[in-house]
C-alpha positions, 0 to 999 in steps of 0.5 A: 668442795670438789665435784663427784658423780655416781659411778653408775651414771656411765654405762661401763662394765669395768673399773678401768673403763669407768674411771677413764670416763670420769677422768675424761669428764674432769671428775675425780671423786665418785660414789662407787657401785659394783655395777660399774665393774660388771657385777650387781650393786650388792654382789654375793662375792667380789673376786680379789682380782676385781678388787685389785682392778678397782684399786689399780684403776683408781690409782691410774686415773687419780680417782678418790672413791668417797663412798660405796653403795650398800643400799638394801631395804632395812625394814623389808616386810619380807624378813628373809630378804631383810636378813639376806640384805643384812648378811650381804651388807657385812660384805660391803663393809669389808670390801669398802675397808679393803678398798680404802673407801670410808663410807658405805651408804644405807637405805632406811627402807619402806614396808612397801612390798614392791619397792624400797623406794615407794611409800607405805603408810606402815612406815609410820608405825612404831613397829617399823621404827623398831625394825629399823633400830634392830637392823641398825644395831647389827649394821653398826657392828659391821661398821665398827669391825671394818672401820667405815662410816654408814651414810644415811639420808632422808628419803620421802618414801622411806621410814626416815622421811624427814630431817627430824626423823633423821636427827632422831635416828642419829641420836637414838643410835648414838654411834659415831659410825652413823652419819648423814648424806645430805641431799637437798632434793630429798628434803621435800615432799610434794608441794613444799618447795614454796618453803624452800629456804626454810626447809633447807635451813631447818635440815641443816640446823638439825643435821649439818654437823653430821654430814659425811657426803653431799649429793647434787640432784634436782627437783623437777617441780614443786608438786612432784618428787621426780628428780632431774639433773642438777640445774634442771629443776627448782632446787635453790642450789646457790643456797644449798651450797652456801649452807654446805659451806656454812656448816664446814662441809668440804668433801665431794659434791656427788652428782646423780639423777642424770644421764651421761649426756647431761654430765658436762652441763650439770658439772659446769652449773655446779662449778659456777656456784662453787 
């Protein structure tokens, strides 16, 4: 495994500036966000000259772009917004293909009208699951057409909120273009860290063979879902990394949930474990 990072960790506006900073920090893998080249995370258009600048900068600094952020609310209660997200996601897949990026990330979403990152009890309904499946069927076609993999992770605030639901999601979709982003910190709900190793083991037993990207952020404490930089919280990182190795994952370990000032410390922490 090699250390990577979310590109938007850095306050940069061009691919050149972004990848130069990664190189200076000794990081050569990234999950890329179009925000890192002066656009919105999910833009309506990406000019060819911007795509060319990303390719050129990646080549210049030896950066591998392991994934492209494509998150939108897949079960948005506002159906017009959901449709807009679906249409834009098709573009994300095409741009990923043009850049040679193998994975585009998903957010299974929430029925919360304020934010896709906030829980709503309606997420537990059968109709929310049906909305998720209908959206997924369309996104899978985009992935097939662009020859990219869609990466999904468990999120405590989303409709796919447990490893069990993630397994069900993969099995019901039944397409090799849908895989798992493993994020150890996302596997826990408030008060569950007393069962740290059990929950990690169960998640890997369900999902370990389908991991396409691994994330590295930390949990602030046992009773909160606030995230902190890797090494600053209570996640059992040595065990998490051991499980990644046991299940044969040898891709990038992508840091996020940290500031640019925390990069060196978290990178050193993870390198010590690797």
